C-alpha positions as CSV (number, residue, x, y, z in Angstrom):
1,X,0.0,0.0,0.0
2,X,2.9,2.4,0.6
3,X,3.7,2.4,-3.1
4,X,0.3,3.5,-4.2
5,X,0.0,6.0,-1.3
6,X,3.2,7.6,-2.7
7,X,1.8,7.6,-6.2
8,X,-1.4,9.3,-5.1
9,X,0.3,11.9,-3.0
10,X,2.7,12.8,-5.7
11,X,0.0,13.0,-8.3
12,X,-1.9,15.6,-6.2
13,X,1.1,17.9,-5.7
14,X,1.8,20.8,-7.9
15,X,4.7,20.2,-10.3
16,X,7.1,22.4,-8.3
17,X,6.3,20.7,-5.1
18,X,6.6,17.2,-6.7
19,X,10.1,18.1,-7.9
20,X,11.1,19.4,-4.4
21,X,9.6,16.6,-2.4
22,X,10.1,13.7,-4.9
23,X,10.7,10.3,-3.5
24,X,11.6,7.1,-5.3
25,X,10.6,3.8,-3.8
26,X,12.9,0.8,-4.5
27,X,11.1,-2.4,-3.6
28,X,13.9,-4.9,-4.5
29,X,14.2,-7.2,-1.6
30,X,16.6,-6.9,1.4
31,X,18.0,-3.7,0.0
32,X,14.6,-2.0,-0.4
33,X,14.5,1.7,0.5
34,X,13.3,5.1,-0.5
35,X,15.5,7.8,-2.0
36,X,14.8,11.5,-1.9
37,X,15.8,13.6,-4.9
38,X,18.4,15.5,-2.9
39,X,20.1,12.3,-1.9
40,X,20.3,11.1,-5.4
41,X,21.5,14.4,-6.8
42,X,24.3,14.2,-4.2
43,X,25.0,10.5,-4.7
44,X,28.8,9.9,-5.1
45,X,28.3,8.3,-8.6
46,X,25.9,11.1,-9.8
47,X,27.2,12.9,-12.9
48,X,26.1,15.1,-15.8
49,X,25.3,13.0,-18.9
50,X,24.2,13.7,-22.4
51,X,21.4,11.7,-24.0
52,X,21.9,12.3,-27.7
53,X,18.4,11.2,-28.9
54,X,16.0,11.4,-26.0
55,X,12.9,9.3,-26.7
56,X,10.5,11.6,-24.8
57,X,11.9,15.0,-25.7
58,X,12.8,14.1,-29.3
59,X,16.2,15.9,-29.0
60,X,19.5,15.9,-27.2
61,X,19.1,16.4,-23.4
62,X,21.5,16.8,-20.5
63,X,20.7,15.4,-17.1
64,X,22.3,14.8,-13.7
65,X,21.9,11.1,-13.3
66,X,23.1,8.0,-11.4
67,X,23.9,4.6,-13.1
68,X,20.8,2.7,-12.3
69,X,22.8,-0.5,-11.5
70,X,24.4,1.1,-8.5
71,X,20.9,1.5,-6.9
72,X,19.9,-2.1,-7.5
73,X,21.9,-3.8,-4.7
74,X,21.2,-7.5,-4.5
75,X,19.4,-7.6,-7.8
76,X,20.6,-10.4,-10.0
77,X,20.6,-10.6,-13.9
78,X,17.9,-13.2,-13.9
79,X,15.5,-11.1,-11.9
80,X,12.6,-9.1,-13.3
81,X,11.9,-5.5,-12.5
82,X,9.0,-3.1,-13.1
83,X,9.2,0.7,-13.1
84,X,5.9,2.3,-12.2
85,X,5.1,5.9,-13.2
86,X,2.8,8.4,-11.6
87,X,0.2,8.0,-14.4
88,X,0.0,4.2,-14.1
89,X,2.5,3.4,-16.8
90,X,4.2,0.2,-15.7
91,X,7.3,-0.8,-17.7
92,X,8.4,-4.4,-17.5
93,X,12.2,-4.6,-17.5
94,X,14.6,-7.6,-17.4
95,X,17.2,-6.9,-14.7
96,X,20.0,-8.1,-17.0
97,X,19.3,-5.2,-19.3
98,X,19.6,-2.7,-16.4
99,X,22.7,-4.3,-14.8
100,X,24.7,-4.7,-18.1
101,X,28.2,-3.3,-18.1
102,X,28.4,-3.3,-21.9
103,X,26.0,-2.3,-24.6
104,X,23.2,0.1,-23.6
105,X,23.6,1.7,-20.2
106,X,20.7,2.6,-18.0
107,X,20.7,5.8,-16.0
108,X,18.2,7.3,-13.5
109,X,17.9,11.0,-14.3
110,X,16.9,13.2,-11.4
111,X,15.1,16.5,-11.8
112,X,16.6,19.2,-9.6
113,X,14.1,21.5,-7.8
114,X,16.0,24.6,-8.8
115,X,16.6,23.4,-12.4
116,X,13.3,21.8,-13.6
117,X,13.2,20.1,-17.0
118,X,11.1,21.5,-19.8
119,X,7.5,20.4,-20.2
120,X,7.0,17.3,-22.5
121,X,4.4,19.3,-24.5
122,X,2.2,22.4,-24.0
123,X,0.1,22.0,-20.9
124,X,2.0,18.9,-19.8
125,X,4.5,18.3,-17.0
126,X,8.1,17.5,-17.4
127,X,9.5,13.9,-17.5
128,X,10.6,14.3,-13.8
129,X,11.0,13.8,-11.0
130,X,12.8,10.6,-12.1
131,X,13.3,9.3,-15.6
132,X,15.0,6.1,-16.8
133,X,17.2,7.1,-19.8
134,X,19.7,5.2,-21.9
135,X,23.0,5.8,-23.5
136,X,23.7,3.7,-26.5
137,X,20.2,2.1,-26.5
138,X,20.5,0.7,-30.0
139,X,23.3,-1.7,-28.8
140,X,20.8,-3.6,-26.7
141,X,17.6,-3.0,-28.8
142,X,16.1,-0.8,-26.0
143,X,12.5,0.1,-27.1
144,X,10.7,3.4,-26.4
145,X,8.5,1.8,-23.7
146,X,11.6,1.0,-21.8
147,X,12.2,4.8,-21.2
148,X,9.6,5.3,-18.4
149,X,9.4,8.9,-17.1
150,X,7.8,10.3,-14.0
151,X,8.9,7.1,-12.3
152,X,7.7,6.7,-8.7
153,X,8.8,3.2,-7.9
154,X,11.0,0.3,-9.1
155,X,9.9,-3.1,-7.9
156,X,11.3,-6.6,-8.2
157,X,8.6,-9.0,-9.2
158,X,8.1,-12.5,-10.6
159,X,8.3,-12.8,-14.4
160,X,5.2,-11.8,-16.4
161,X,4.3,-15.3,-17.3
162,X,4.1,-16.3,-13.6
163,X,2.2,-13.3,-12.5
164,X,-0.3,-13.2,-15.4
165,X,-1.1,-16.7,-16.8
166,X,-4.0,-15.1,-18.7
167,X,-1.5,-13.6,-21.1
168,X,0.1,-16.9,-22.0
169,X,-0.4,-18.4,-25.5
170,X,-1.6,-22.0,-25.8
171,X,1.0,-24.5,-24.8
172,X,1.1,-25.7,-28.4
173,X,1.4,-22.2,-29.9
174,X,4.1,-22.0,-32.6
175,X,7.4,-20.2,-32.1
176,X,6.2,-17.1,-34.0
177,X,3.3,-16.6,-31.5
178,X,5.7,-17.1,-28.6
179,X,8.0,-14.5,-30.0
180,X,4.9,-12.2,-30.3
181,X,4.2,-12.7,-26.6
182,X,7.7,-11.5,-25.8
183,X,7.2,-8.5,-28.0
184,X,3.9,-7.7,-26.3
185,X,5.7,-7.7,-23.0
186,X,8.4,-5.3,-24.3
187,X,6.3,-2.9,-26.3
188,X,2.6,-3.1,-25.2
189,X,2.3,-4.1,-21.6
190,X,3.6,-0.9,-20.1
191,X,0.3,0.7,-21.2
192,X,-2.2,-2.1,-21.8
193,X,-3.8,-5.0,-20.1
194,X,-5.0,-8.1,-22.0
195,X,-7.6,-10.4,-20.5
196,X,-7.6,-7.9,-17.6
197,X,-4.1,-9.1,-16.8
198,X,-1.3,-6.7,-16.2
199,X,-0.4,-3.9,-13.8
200,X,-0.7,-0.9,-16.1
201,X,-3.6,1.5,-15.5
202,X,-2.9,3.6,-18.6
203,X,-4.4,2.2,-21.8
204,X,-7.4,0.0,-22.7
205,X,-7.5,-3.8,-22.5
206,X,-6.5,-5.4,-25.8
207,X,-8.7,-8.5,-25.6
208,X,-11.8,-7.6,-23.6
209,X,-14.4,-7.0,-24.9
210,X,-12.8,-7.0,-28.3
211,X,-9.3,-7.6,-29.6
212,X,-8.1,-5.0,-32.1
213,X,-7.5,-7.7,-34.7
214,X,-11.3,-8.2,-34.7
215,X,-12.3,-4.6,-35.5
216,X,-9.4,-3.2,-37.6
217,X,-9.7,-4.0,-41.3
218,X,-6.8,-5.9,-42.9
219,X,-3.6,-3.8,-42.8
220,X,-5.0,-1.0,-40.7
221,X,-3.9,-2.3,-37.3
222,X,-0.3,-2.6,-38.6
223,X,-0.5,1.0,-39.9
224,X,-2.0,2.2,-36.6
225,X,0.9,0.6,-34.7
226,X,3.4,2.3,-37.0
227,X,1.9,5.7,-36.8
228,X,-1.3,6.2,-34.7
229,X,-1.9,9.8,-35.7
230,X,-1.9,8.7,-39.4
231,X,-5.0,6.6,-38.7
232,X,-6.8,8.6,-36.0
233,X,-6.0,12.3,-35.8
234,X,-6.1,12.9,-32.0
235,X,-3.8,15.5,-30.6
236,X,-4.3,14.2,-27.1
237,X,-3.4,10.6,-28.1
238,X,-0.4,9.3,-26.1
239,X,0.4,6.1,-28.1
240,X,3.8,6.5,-29.8
241,X,4.5,5.1,-33.2
242,X,6.7,2.1,-33.6
243,X,9.1,2.5,-36.6
244,X,10.9,-0.3,-38.2
245,X,14.1,0.6,-36.3
246,X,12.2,-0.2,-33.1
247,X,9.9,-3.0,-34.3
248,X,11.0,-4.7,-37.6
249,X,8.4,-5.8,-40.1
250,X,8.9,-9.5,-39.1
251,X,8.5,-8.6,-35.4
252,X,5.3,-6.6,-36.2
253,X,3.8,-9.6,-37.8
254,X,4.8,-11.8,-34.8
255,X,3.1,-9.3,-32.5
256,X,0.0,-9.3,-34.6
257,X,0.0,-13.0,-34.7
258,X,0.1,-13.1,-30.9
259,X,-2.9,-10.7,-30.7
260,X,-4.9,-12.8,-33.2
261,X,-4.1,-15.9,-31.2
262,X,-5.2,-14.3,-28.0
263,X,-8.5,-13.3,-29.6
264,X,-9.3,-17.0,-29.4
265,X,-8.3,-17.2,-25.7
266,X,-10.5,-14.5,-24.1
267,X,-11.2,-14.7,-20.4
268,X,-14.1,-12.3,-20.0
269,X,-14.7,-13.4,-16.4
270,X,-11.3,-11.9,-15.5
271,X,-12.7,-8.4,-16.0
272,X,-15.4,-8.9,-13.4
């Protein structure tokens, strides 16, 4: 309950107060603790970094940040972590990716109360108070959903397949469908539930009452995933587009195959 109390309190505070009183909850086992912004800004391994192509700001950005791995004491490469944002976005993250010493490097950027970051868009807040950013993300195929901003907590949890069996393909599903399930976890689960299964409270369920493969005409769902605004002009829409550099054509077809497969495995009672 402490996690959600923290989320609720932070969500009610003005932006300036949130930046000044920000607290990050780490629920990672014996080393669990909370960090105040001031503590992280003064951390001995904090430094100024440049993110050449920031996913959220769409330009180069500079942050004071701490290598995320140094905050994850006791976490092992085989563990599974989840970063929860103030708006209910819940990014599922393999610990091995966050702990890696080569390839992409994960940083926790900290917004300073006297140096607030710019707004993400007109009328919107900044990406603070805490933002998971990456240097060299292409080296480890880090996707845009693995850049959670306004992070309030990082938790160690059981893998997705154990927590949410309602997401699993049939035991005899082919390798392409299984690959689609892995892509769903990486690219979709941070915002969406499916069969009412998942921790995100951000986007709509993708199977109940209807799966998008059931109501999008042939080819239109793929186009929507590539560029949502090209299909439905909605300035307030938050879904990002997934270019071929993020989700190859082969991977897109695997993801669509998983969704089509899950349309035959609805669990409507799960929504009750």
